[in-house]
Structure formats: C-alpha cells, structure tokens
KOLVEXTI-817167 format. One record per residue: x, y, z of N, C-alpha, C, O in turn; residue number from 1; chain. Coordinates in pm, whole numbers, plus 32768, in hexadecimal, padded with zeros to 4 digits. Example, Ala and Ser with C-alpha at 12.3 -4.5 7.8 and 13.67 -1.06 7.14 Angstrom:
% residues 2
<<8527; 7DC7; 830C>; <84CE; 7E3E; 830C>; <8528; 7EB6; 830C>; <8590; 7EB4; 834E>; 1; 'A'>,
<<8505; 7F1F; 82C4>; <8557; 7F96; 82CA>; <850A; 8003; 8313>; <853D; 8072; 8324>; 2; 'A'>,
% end
This chain:
% residues 155
<<58C5; 4C18; CADE>; <58A2; 4C9B; CAAC>; <58DD; 4CAD; CA20>; <5953; 4C94; CA0C>; 1; 'A'>,
<<588C; 4CD7; C9C3>; <58BA; 4CEF; C93B>; <58CB; 4D85; C925>; <5888; 4DD7; C964>; 2; 'A'>,
<<5926; 4DA6; C8CB>; <5942; 4E33; C8AE>; <5907; 4E55; C826>; <5919; 4E0B; C7C5>; 3; 'A'>,
<<58C2; 4EC2; C81F>; <588C; 4EF3; C7A2>; <58FF; 4F31; C752>; <593B; 4F94; C77E>; 4; 'A'>,
<<591D; 4EF9; C6DF>; <5990; 4F25; C690>; <597D; 4FB3; C65C>; <59DD; 5000; C656>; 5; 'A'>,
<<5904; 4FD7; C637>; <58EA; 505D; C605>; <5905; 50C5; C672>; <5941; 512D; C659>; 6; 'A'>,
<<58D9; 50A7; C6EB>; <58F0; 5105; C75A>; <5985; 510D; C77D>; <59B7; 5179; C79C>; 7; 'A'>,
<<59CA; 509C; C777>; <5A5A; 509C; C793>; <5AA5; 50EF; C72A>; <5B01; 513A; C74C>; 8; 'A'>,
<<5A7D; 50E2; C6AB>; <5ABA; 5134; C642>; <5A98; 51C8; C654>; <5AEB; 521F; C63A>; 9; 'A'>,
<<5A1F; 51E4; C681>; <59F8; 526F; C69B>; <5A4F; 52AB; C708>; <5A7B; 531D; C6FC>; 10; 'A'>,
<<5A67; 5260; C773>; <5ABE; 5290; C7DF>; <5B4B; 52A7; C7A9>; <5B8A; 530C; C7CA>; 11; 'A'>,
<<5B7D; 524C; C757>; <5C02; 525C; C71D>; <5C0C; 52D7; C6C4>; <5C70; 531F; C6C8>; 12; 'A'>,
<<5BA5; 52F0; C675>; <5BA4; 5366; C61E>; <5B9F; 53E6; C673>; <5BE5; 5447; C655>; 13; 'A'>,
<<5B4B; 53E5; C6DC>; <5B44; 545B; C732>; <5BC9; 5478; C774>; <5BF4; 54EC; C77B>; 14; 'A'>,
<<5C0C; 5410; C7A5>; <5C8F; 5425; C7E2>; <5CF6; 5454; C77B>; <5D47; 54AB; C798>; 15; 'A'>,
<<5CF3; 541B; C702>; <5D50; 5445; C69A>; <5D3C; 54D7; C673>; <5D9D; 5522; C667>; 16; 'A'>,
<<5CBF; 54FF; C65E>; <5CA2; 558A; C63A>; <5CC7; 55E7; C6AD>; <5CFE; 5653; C697>; 17; 'A'>,
<<5CA8; 55BE; C728>; <5CC7; 5611; C79B>; <5D5B; 5628; C7AC>; <5D86; 569A; C7C3>; 18; 'A'>,
<<5DAC; 55BF; C7A1>; <5E3C; 55CF; C7B0>; <5E78; 561C; C73B>; <5ED8; 5667; C74D>; 19; 'A'>,
<<5E42; 560C; C6C4>; <5E71; 5659; C651>; <5E57; 56EE; C667>; <5EAD; 5741; C649>; 20; 'A'>,
<<5DE2; 570F; C69B>; <5DC3; 579B; C6B5>; <5E17; 57D2; C728>; <5E3A; 5848; C727>; 21; 'A'>,
<<5E38; 577F; C78A>; <5E8C; 57AD; C7F9>; <5F18; 57D4; C7CB>; <5F57; 5829; C809>; 22; 'A'>,
<<5F48; 5798; C761>; <5FCF; 57B6; C730>; <5FD3; 5833; C6D9>; <603D; 5857; C6A6>; 23; 'A'>,
<<5F63; 5873; C6C7>; <5F5C; 58EB; C675>; <5F97; 5963; C6BE>; <5FA7; 595F; C738>; 24; 'A'>,
<<5FB6; 59CC; C675>; <5FEF; 5A45; C6B1>; <5F83; 5AAB; C6D4>; <5FA1; 5B0F; C715>; 25; 'A'>,
<<5F0A; 5A95; C6AB>; <5E9C; 5AF1; C6C8>; <5E58; 5AC8; C74B>; <5E38; 5A52; C75F>; 26; 'A'>,
<<5E41; 5B28; C7A3>; <5E04; 5B09; C824>; <5D73; 5ADB; C814>; <5D44; 5A8A; C864>; 27; 'A'>,
<<5D2D; 5B0D; C7B0>; <5CA2; 5AE1; C79C>; <5C9E; 5A4F; C76D>; <5C43; 5A05; C792>; 28; 'A'>,
<<5CFD; 5A27; C71C>; <5D03; 5999; C6F4>; <5D27; 5941; C76A>; <5CF5; 58D2; C776>; 29; 'A'>,
<<5D7E; 5972; C7C1>; <5D9E; 5927; C83B>; <5D21; 5919; C891>; <5D08; 58AE; C8C8>; 30; 'A'>,
<<5CD3; 5984; C89C>; <5C56; 597F; C8E8>; <5BF6; 5917; C8AE>; <5BBC; 58C8; C8F8>; 31; 'A'>,
<<5BE5; 5919; C82B>; <5B8D; 58B7; C7EB>; <5BC3; 582A; C7FE>; <5B76; 57CC; C810>; 32; 'A'>,
<<5C48; 581A; C7FB>; <5C85; 5797; C814>; <5C67; 5764; C8A0>; <5C4C; 56ED; C8B1>; 33; 'A'>,
<<5C6C; 57BC; C904>; <5C4C; 5794; C98E>; <5BBA; 5769; C998>; <5B9A; 5706; C9DA>; 34; 'A'>,
<<5B62; 57B2; C957>; <5AD3; 578F; C95A>; <5ABC; 5708; C916>; <5A71; 56B5; C949>; 35; 'A'>,
<<5AFA; 56F3; C8A2>; <5AE9; 5673; C85B>; <5B21; 55FF; C8AE>; <5AE5; 5594; C8B4>; 36; 'A'>,
<<5B95; 5615; C8EE>; <5BCD; 55AD; C946>; <5B70; 5591; C9BB>; <5B63; 551D; C9E4>; 37; 'A'>,
<<5B31; 55F8; C9F1>; <5AD1; 55E4; CA5E>; <5A5B; 558F; CA32>; <5A2E; 5537; CA7B>; 38; 'A'>,
<<5A29; 55AA; C9BA>; <59BA; 5559; C986>; <59E6; 54C8; C96E>; <599C; 546A; C98B>; 39; 'A'>,
<<5A5E; 54B9; C939>; <5A92; 5432; C924>; <5AA2; 53E6; C9A7>; <5A86; 536E; C9AE>; 40; 'A'>,
<<5AD0; 542B; CA0E>; <5AE0; 53EC; CA91>; <5A58; 53C4; CACA>; <5A4B; 5356; CB01>; 41; 'A'>,
<<59F5; 541A; CABF>; <5970; 53F8; CAF1>; <5936; 537F; CAA7>; <58FA; 5327; CAE4>; 42; 'A'>,
<<5949; 537C; CA25>; <5917; 5309; C9D7>; <5962; 528A; C9FE>; <5925; 521F; CA0B>; 43; 'A'>,
<<59E5; 5294; CA12>; <5A32; 5220; CA3C>; <5A03; 51EC; CAC4>; <59F8; 5173; CAD7>; 44; 'A'>,
<<59E9; 5246; CB20>; <59BA; 521B; CBA4>; <592F; 51DC; CB9D>; <5913; 517D; CBE6>; 45; 'A'>,
<<58DB; 520F; CB46>; <5857; 51D2; CB36>; <5862; 5146; CAF9>; <5818; 50EB; CB1D>; 46; 'A'>,
<<58C0; 5137; CA9C>; <58D6; 50B2; CA62>; <590E; 5052; CACA>; <58EA; 4FDC; CACD>; 47; 'A'>,
<<5968; 5084; CB1F>; <59A4; 502E; CB86>; <593E; 5008; CBF1>; <594D; 4FA1; CC32>; 48; 'A'>,
<<58D8; 505A; CC03>; <5871; 503D; CC67>; <5819; 4FC8; CC43>; <57D6; 4F90; CC9A>; 49; 'A'>,
<<5816; 4FA2; CBC7>; <57C5; 4F31; CB9D>; <5734; 4F59; CB85>; <5712; 4FCF; CB82>; 50; 'A'>,
<<56DF; 4EF4; CB73>; <5653; 4F11; CB56>; <560D; 4F4C; CBD1>; <563D; 4F3C; CC42>; 51; 'A'>,
<<559C; 4F8F; CBBC>; <5553; 4FC7; CC2E>; <5527; 4F59; CC8E>; <5509; 4EE9; CC65>; 52; 'A'>,
<<5525; 4F79; CD0B>; <54FE; 4F17; CD70>; <549D; 4F54; CDD3>; <5471; 4FC7; CDC4>; 53; 'A'>,
<<547D; 4F08; CE37>; <5422; 4F35; CEA1>; <546D; 4F8E; CF03>; <54E7; 4F84; CF0C>; 54; 'A'>,
<<5426; 4FE4; CF4C>; <5469; 5034; CFB3>; <54A5; 4FD8; D01D>; <5466; 4F76; D045>; 55; 'A'>,
<<551D; 4FF7; D04C>; <555E; 4F9E; D0AE>; <5527; 4FB0; D13B>; <556D; 4FDD; D195>; 56; 'A'>,
<<54A9; 4F8C; D14C>; <5468; 4F90; D1D0>; <544C; 4F01; D1F9>; <5404; 4EB8; D1B4>; 57; 'A'>,
<<5486; 4ED9; D26A>; <5479; 4E4F; D298>; <53E7; 4E32; D2B9>; <53A5; 4E80; D2FD>; 58; 'A'>,
<<53B6; 4DC2; D288>; <532E; 4D96; D2A3>; <52CC; 4DB5; D235>; <525E; 4D7D; D235>; 59; 'A'>,
<<52EF; 4E0A; D1D7>; <5292; 4E2B; D16B>; <52A7; 4DD5; D0F0>; <524B; 4DC3; D0A0>; 60; 'A'>,
<<531F; 4D9F; D0E0>; <533E; 4D4E; D06A>; <53B2; 4CF3; D08E>; <53FA; 4D0C; D0F0>; 61; 'A'>,
<<53C6; 4C89; D041>; <543A; 4C34; D05B>; <54BC; 4C80; D03F>; <54BF; 4CD3; CFE4>; 62; 'A'>,
<<5527; 4C65; D08B>; <55A5; 4CB0; D07B>; <55E2; 4CA6; CFEF>; <562E; 4CFF; CFC8>; 63; 'A'>,
<<55C4; 4C3C; CFA4>; <55FD; 4C2E; CF1E>; <55C8; 4C99; CEBD>; <560A; 4CB7; CE5A>; 64; 'A'>,
<<5553; 4CD1; CEDA>; <5517; 4D32; CE7D>; <5535; 4DC2; CEA5>; <5503; 4E1F; CE64>; 65; 'A'>,
<<5586; 4DD8; CF0C>; <55A7; 4E5F; CF39>; <55FE; 4EA6; CED1>; <5650; 4E68; CE8E>; 66; 'A'>,
<<55EB; 4F28; CEC7>; <5642; 4F7B; CE74>; <56BE; 4FA0; CEC5>; <56B7; 4FB1; CF3F>; 67; 'A'>,
<<572E; 4FAA; CE80>; <57AA; 4FD1; CEC2>; <57AD; 5069; CED1>; <57AA; 50AE; CE6B>; 68; 'A'>,
<<57B3; 50A0; CF4A>; <57B0; 5132; CF5A>; <5837; 5176; CF3E>; <583B; 51EF; CF2E>; 69; 'A'>,
<<58A3; 5129; CF37>; <5927; 5166; CF23>; <5935; 51AF; CE9D>; <5965; 5220; CE9C>; 70; 'A'>,
<<590C; 5173; CE2C>; <5917; 51BF; CDAE>; <58C3; 523E; CDAD>; <58E9; 52A1; CD6F>; 71; 'A'>,
<<5851; 523B; CDF1>; <57FF; 52B3; CDF9>; <5846; 5320; CE48>; <5844; 5395; CE21>; 72; 'A'>,
<<5885; 52FB; CEB7>; <58CF; 535D; CF07>; <5947; 5393; CEB9>; <5964; 540B; CEBE>; 73; 'A'>,
<<598C; 533C; CE71>; <59FE; 5368; CE20>; <59D0; 53C3; CDAE>; <5A17; 5422; CD8C>; 74; 'A'>,
<<595C; 53A8; CD73>; <5927; 53FD; CD08>; <5907; 5488; CD3D>; <5922; 54EC; CCFB>; 75; 'A'>,
<<58CC; 548F; CDB4>; <58B1; 5512; CDF0>; <5932; 555D; CE0C>; <5939; 55D6; CDF7>; 76; 'A'>,
<<5997; 5517; CE3B>; <5A19; 5556; CE53>; <5A56; 5588; CDD1>; <5A8D; 55F6; CDCD>; 77; 'A'>,
<<5A4C; 5539; CD66>; <5A80; 5563; CCE4>; <5A36; 55DE; CCB0>; <5A73; 5635; CC72>; 78; 'A'>,
<<59B4; 55E6; CCC8>; <5967; 565B; CC9E>; <5997; 56D7; CCE7>; <59A7; 5741; CCAA>; 79; 'A'>,
<<59AD; 56CC; CD68>; <59DA; 573F; CDB7>; <5A66; 576B; CD8B>; <5A7F; 57E3; CD7D>; 80; 'A'>,
<<5AC0; 570C; CD74>; <5B47; 572F; CD49>; <5B44; 5771; CCBF>; <5B8B; 57D4; CCA9>; 81; 'A'>,
<<5AF5; 573C; CC63>; <5AE9; 5778; CBDE>; <5AB0; 5804; CBE6>; <5ADD; 585E; CB9F>; 82; 'A'>,
<<5A4E; 5817; CC3B>; <5A13; 589C; CC4B>; <5A7A; 58FF; CC83>; <5A83; 5970; CC54>; 83; 'A'>,
<<5AC8; 58D5; CCE6>; <5B2D; 592D; CD22>; <5B98; 5951; CCBB>; <5BC0; 59C6; CCB1>; 84; 'A'>,
<<5BC8; 58EF; CC70>; <5C2D; 590C; CC09>; <5BF5; 5965; CB9A>; <5C3C; 59BB; CB65>; 85; 'A'>,
<<5B76; 5951; CB78>; <5B38; 59A3; CB11>; <5B30; 5A35; CB3C>; <5B51; 5A8E; CAEF>; 86; 'A'>,
<<5B05; 5A4D; CBB7>; <5AFD; 5AD8; CBE6>; <5B87; 5B17; CBF1>; <5B98; 5B8D; CBD0>; 87; 'A'>,
<<5BEA; 5ACB; CC1F>; <5C71; 5B00; CC28>; <5CA8; 5B23; CB9E>; <5CE1; 5B8F; CB8B>; 88; 'A'>,
<<5C96; 5ACA; CB3D>; <5CCA; 5AE4; CAB7>; <5C7E; 5B54; CA70>; <5CB8; 5B9E; CA20>; 89; 'A'>,
<<5BFC; 5B62; CA8E>; <5BB2; 5BD4; CA58>; <5BEA; 5C57; CA8D>; <5BFC; 5CB7; CA42>; 90; 'A'>,
<<5C05; 5C5C; CB0F>; <5C3E; 5CD5; CB4B>; <5CC9; 5CEF; CB13>; <5CEC; 5D62; CAF6>; 91; 'A'>,
<<5D19; 5C86; CB02>; <5DA0; 5C96; CACC>; <5D9B; 5CC7; CA3B>; <5DE8; 5D20; CA15>; 92; 'A'>,
<<5D44; 5C8F; C9EB>; <5D36; 5CB9; C960>; <5D04; 5D48; C955>; <5D34; 5D94; C900>; 93; 'A'>,
<<5CA6; 5D6E; C9A9>; <5C73; 5DF7; C9A7>; <5CE0; 5E5A; C9CF>; <5CF0; 5EC3; C991>; 94; 'A'>,
<<5D2C; 5E37; CA36>; <5D98; 5E8F; CA64>; <5E05; 5E9C; C9F8>; <5E39; 5F09; C9E2>; 95; 'A'>,
<<5E26; 5E2E; C9B7>; <5E89; 5E33; C94C>; <5E57; 5E88; C8D8>; <5EA4; 5ED3; C89B>; 96; 'A'>,
<<5DD6; 5E7D; C8B9>; <5D9F; 5ECC; C84B>; <5D9F; 5F60; C86D>; <5DBA; 5FB4; C817>; 97; 'A'>,
<<5D82; 5F82; C8EB>; <5D81; 600E; C913>; <5E0F; 6048; C910>; <5E23; 60B9; C8E2>; 98; 'A'>,
<<5E71; 5FFC; C941>; <5EF9; 6030; C949>; <5F42; 602F; C8C4>; <5F87; 608F; C8A3>; 99; 'A'>,
<<5F35; 5FC4; C877>; <5F85; 5FB3; C7FF>; <5F35; 5FCD; C77F>; <5F6E; 5FF6; C71A>; 100; 'A'>,
<<5EB4; 5FB5; C783>; <5E63; 5FC9; C70C>; <5E41; 5F48; C6C4>; <5DF3; 5F49; C665>; 101; 'A'>,
<<5E7B; 5ED8; C6EF>; <5E5C; 5E55; C6B7>; <5E78; 5DED; C723>; <5EB2; 5E0D; C78B>; 102; 'A'>,
<<5E50; 5D74; C709>; <5E63; 5D0A; C76E>; <5ECF; 5CA6; C746>; <5ED4; 5C37; C77B>; 103; 'A'>,
<<5F23; 5CCD; C6EA>; <5F8D; 5C74; C6B8>; <6005; 5C79; C718>; <6033; 5CE6; C73D>; 104; 'A'>,
<<6037; 5C05; C73F>; <60AC; 5BFE; C795>; <6128; 5C0B; C73D>; <6137; 5BC1; C6DB>; 105; 'A'>,
<<6181; 5C69; C75F>; <61F5; 5C83; C70C>; <626F; 5C3A; C743>; <6275; 5C16; C7B8>; 106; 'A'>,
<<62D2; 5C26; C6EB>; <6351; 5BEE; C716>; <639B; 5C53; C76C>; <6392; 5CCC; C756>; 107; 'A'>,
<<63E2; 5C22; C7CE>; <6434; 5C77; C822>; <64C5; 5C6A; C7F3>; <6501; 5C00; C800>; 108; 'A'>,
<<64FB; 5CD6; C7BE>; <6581; 5CD3; C785>; <65E8; 5CB6; C7F3>; <6648; 5C6D; C7DC>; 109; 'A'>,
<<65D3; 5CEE; C868>; <6632; 5CDA; C8D6>; <6636; 5C47; C901>; <66A0; 5C14; C924>; 110; 'A'>,
<<65C4; 5C03; C900>; <65C3; 5B74; C923>; <6615; 5B23; C8C1>; <665D; 5AC7; C8E9>; 111; 'A'>,
<<660C; 5B44; C841>; <665C; 5AFC; C7DD>; <66F1; 5B13; C7F3>; <6741; 5AB7; C7E6>; 112; 'A'>,
<<6715; 5B90; C813>; <67A1; 5BB0; C82A>; <67D6; 5B65; C8A5>; <6846; 5B32; C8A2>; 113; 'A'>,
<<6788; 5B60; C90F>; <67B3; 5B19; C989>; <67BD; 5A84; C96F>; <681B; 5A44; C99F>; 114; 'A'>,
<<6760; 5A4D; C926>; <6765; 59BE; C908>; <67E0; 599B; C8B7>; <681C; 5932; C8CC>; 115; 'A'>,
<<6807; 59F2; C85C>; <687E; 59D8; C80C>; <68FC; 59E3; C861>; <695D; 599C; C848>; 116; 'A'>,
<<68FC; 5A3C; C8C5>; <6971; 5A4B; C91A>; <697F; 59D7; C97B>; <69EF; 59B1; C99E>; 117; 'A'>,
<<6910; 599D; C9A8>; <6915; 592D; CA06>; <6956; 58B2; C9C9>; <69A3; 586D; CA0B>; 118; 'A'>,
<<6936; 5897; C94D>; <696C; 5822; C909>; <69D9; 5852; C8AB>; <69BB; 5885; C83F>; 119; 'A'>,
<<6A55; 5843; C8D1>; <6AC0; 5873; C879>; <6AC5; 5820; C7F9>; <6AB8; 57A6; C7FB>; 120; 'A'>,
<<6AD7; 5866; C78C>; <6ADD; 581F; C70C>; <6B6F; 57FC; C6F0>; <6BC3; 5853; C6DA>; 121; 'A'>,
<<6B8C; 577B; C6F3>; <6C12; 574B; C6D7>; <6C0C; 56FB; C655>; <6BBB; 569F; C648>; 122; 'A'>,
<<6C60; 571D; C5F7>; <6C5E; 56D2; C578>; <6C8F; 5643; C58E>; <6CE8; 5629; C5DF>; 123; 'A'>,
<<6C53; 55E8; C544>; <6C7B; 555C; C54D>; <6D03; 5546; C50D>; <6D51; 54F3; C53B>; 124; 'A'>,
<<6D1E; 5590; C4A5>; <6D9F; 5586; C462>; <6DDF; 560F; C463>; <6D99; 5675; C463>; 125; 'A'>,
<<6E5E; 5614; C463>; <6EA2; 5695; C465>; <6EBF; 56C8; C3D8>; <6F1E; 5714; C3C3>; 126; 'A'>,
<<6E6E; 569D; C37A>; <6E85; 56C3; C2EF>; <6E31; 573B; C2C8>; <6E12; 5790; C31B>; 127; 'A'>,
<<6E0E; 5740; C248>; <6DC4; 57B1; C211>; <6D35; 57B0; C243>; <6D03; 574A; C271>; 128; 'A'>,
<<6CF5; 5824; C238>; <6C66; 582B; C252>; <6C40; 585E; C2DA>; <6BCC; 5884; C2ED>; 129; 'A'>,
<<6C9A; 5863; C33B>; <6C72; 5890; C3C0>; <6C54; 5925; C3C0>; <6BF9; 5951; C406>; 130; 'A'>,
<<6C9E; 5974; C373>; <6C83; 5A03; C36A>; <6BFF; 5A1D; C322>; <6BB6; 5A7A; C346>; 131; 'A'>,
<<6BDF; 59CC; C2BD>; <6B62; 59DC; C274>; <6AEB; 59C3; C2D0>; <6A87; 5A0A; C2C8>; 132; 'A'>,
<<6AF4; 595E; C326>; <6A86; 593E; C382>; <6A6F; 59B0; C3E4>; <69FD; 59D4; C400>; 133; 'A'>,
<<6ADB; 59EA; C418>; <6ACD; 5A5A; C475>; <6A90; 5AD3; C42F>; <6A3C; 5B19; C468>; 134; 'A'>,
<<6ABA; 5AEC; C3B3>; <6A82; 5B5D; C369>; <69EE; 5B46; C34C>; <699E; 5BA4; C352>; 135; 'A'>,
<<69C9; 5AC9; C32D>; <693C; 5AAA; C316>; <68EA; 5AC2; C394>; <687B; 5AF7; C38C>; 136; 'A'>,
<<691F; 5A9A; C409>; <68D8; 5AB2; C486>; <68C8; 5B47; C4A1>; <685D; 5B73; C4CC>; 137; 'A'>,
<<6930; 5B94; C488>; <6928; 5C24; C49F>; <68C4; 5C63; C43E>; <6879; 5CBD; C465>; 138; 'A'>,
<<68C4; 5C36; C3C1>; <6863; 5C69; C361>; <67D5; 5C47; C38B>; <677B; 5C9B; C380>; 139; 'A'>,
<<67BF; 5BCD; C3BD>; <673A; 5BA3; C3EA>; <670E; 5BF8; C462>; <669A; 5C21; C469>; 140; 'A'>,
<<676C; 5C13; C4C0>; <674A; 5C67; C532>; <6727; 5CF5; C505>; <66CA; 5D32; C53A>; 141; 'A'>,
<<6772; 5D29; C4A5>; <6755; 5DAF; C473>; <66CB; 5DB5; C431>; <6683; 5E18; C440>; 142; 'A'>,
<<66A7; 5D4C; C3E8>; <6623; 5D47; C3A9>; <65B5; 5D42; C411>; <654F; 5D84; C401>; 143; 'A'>,
<<65C8; 5CF4; C47D>; <6564; 5CEB; C4E7>; <6556; 5D72; C52E>; <64E7; 5D9D; C54C>; 144; 'A'>,
<<65C8; 5DB5; C548>; <65C2; 5E38; C588>; <657B; 5E9D; C52E>; <652D; 5EEF; C55F>; 145; 'A'>,
<<6595; 5E98; C4AD>; <6554; 5EF4; C450>; <64BE; 5EDA; C44B>; <646F; 5F39; C446>; 146; 'A'>,
<<6495; 5E5B; C44D>; <6408; 5E38; C44C>; <63C4; 5E67; C4CC>; <6354; 5E9A; C4C8>; 147; 'A'>,
<<6408; 5E57; C53E>; <63D1; 5E85; C5BF>; <63C4; 5F1E; C5BE>; <6361; 5F52; C5F2>; 148; 'A'>,
<<6425; 5F64; C585>; <641F; 5FF6; C57F>; <63AA; 6023; C526>; <6364; 6083; C547>; 149; 'A'>,
<<6396; 5FDC; C4B6>; <6324; 5FFE; C45F>; <62A0; 5FE7; C4A8>; <6242; 6034; C497>; 150; 'A'>,
<<6298; 5F7C; C4FA>; <6220; 5F60; C547>; <6206; 5FCC; C5AF>; <6193; 5FF2; C5C5>; 151; 'A'>,
<<626F; 5FFD; C5EE>; <625E; 6069; C651>; <6234; 60EA; C60D>; <61E3; 6136; C643>; 152; 'A'>,
<<626B; 6104; C596>; <6248; 617F; C54F>; <61B6; 617D; C523>; <6174; 61E5; C523>; 153; 'A'>,
<<6183; 6106; C4FD>; <60F6; 60FB; C4D4>; <6098; 6110; C549>; <602A; 6144; C537>; 154; 'A'>,
<<60C2; 60E9; C5C3>; <606A; 60F4; C638>; <6067; 617E; C66E>; <6022; 6198; C6D1>; 155; 'A'>,
% end
C-alpha cells in the first residue's frame, strides 16, 4: 500500500491548525479547532482504509478485493464524537456570551495564588536578589488582579 504524500500533508496541516486553535482562549476558536480536528481524523481514517474495494459479502468477490469495514466504522464514530463536542461547545460558548458578554476565557487570580503557595520559592543562594524576586511576584499578582477587576467592570 502506498501513501499519497499530498493527503498525508493535508492531514498534518489539519491537525496542526486544529491543535493551534484548541490552545486559544476564545471558545469559538476552540469550537472551530474541534471541528477541524474532526475533519482531519475522518481524512486520516479514510487514508488508513486504503483504496475502495468490493463489499465484504462472501461469494460475491474474492476475499482479497474486500473493503475493510473497520475504518468506515471508526469514521462514523469520529463523526458522532465531533458532532457531540460541537454541540456542547456551542452551548458553552452561548452560555458564556450570555453571562459574561464575550467568549474569552479569563485568568483566575486565585488559581495563580494557590499555585504559588503550593510550590515554595526558595532562593538558590542566600545572597542578594531574593527580596527583588518576591516584590516582582507581588507586583505581577497585583497587575493580574487589576486586569481581572477591569474585566469585571467592563462586563
């Protein structure tokens, strides 16, 4: 079995674009990323299925010419999963837009504070600079809190 290089590159591009969109902070971009990944998965399964063949009915054709039904079943499963995720993300995006006014996922200031408390910051050397690092962290936290407050005020 030979692989079509253009189709393999197309699958790679679809997966790359899909994962890039999934890493976005906008729920609509995440939705589009899921849809693109679903299309890439369907194309990959069609490529893995090989060339078209005869229906796998014993007695109608030699067994060597039968089509493999597994990639077709997996493609149908991928379609159903993509559809379910699409409807869920559409509902999530709509709900976020109704409640907040936009679909952008915001930073959680409390999560950052808890993460910093879990991992104690111990200086490698007991020399200068440890107080400066703590002040920088506190300044960064204050900036994040101020940004979150401005976001709440806009909503």
